[in-house]
VOGU-3710 file (C-alpha; in Angstrom, 3 decimals, decimal comma):
1> xxxxxxxxxx> 120,584/-19,251/4,143  123,104/-20,776/1,773  126,644/-22,037/2,306  129,670/-23,390/0,471  133,149/-24,599/1,307  136,183/-22,511/0,342  139,307/-24,476/1,138  139,103/-25,262/4,833  136,546/-22,503/5,462  132,788/-22,857/5,525
11> xxxxxxxxxx> 131,246/-19,703/4,079  127,698/-18,982/5,204  125,660/-16,613/3,049  122,967/-14,941/5,131  120,548/-14,234/2,333  117,276/-15,691/1,229  113,565/-15,318/1,360  110,554/-17,577/1,064  109,377/-20,112/-1,523  108,013/-17,307/-3,696
21> xxxxxxxxxx> 111,488/-15,763/-4,151  113,526/-18,976/-4,009  114,766/-18,946/-7,630  115,958/-15,333/-7,371  117,495/-16,033/-3,954  119,484/-18,977/-5,331  120,695/-16,834/-8,242  121,805/-14,127/-5,782  123,620/-16,683/-3,633  125,432/-18,049/-6,698
31> xxxxxxxxxx> 126,542/-14,532/-7,679  127,801/-13,882/-4,146  129,684/-17,197/-4,168  131,375/-16,334/-7,453  132,322/-12,883/-6,165  133,752/-14,332/-2,959  135,722/-16,977/-4,862  137,227/-14,272/-7,122  138,274/-12,119/-4,174  141,626/-12,527/-2,497
41> xxxxx> 140,110/-12,299/0,973  141,271/-8,751/1,677  138,088/-6,874/0,791  134,634/-6,998/2,298  131,509/-7,477/0,246
//
């Protein structure tokens, strides 16, 4: 599970795996964060 703050909101990303996939999981979480930050909040991912 990963999270970040967007303004006053705490965004929780329910994604992840185990130690074996940690690097790929972090990369996926970063991509999701970037996509969420680009969105205007009106569309779902």
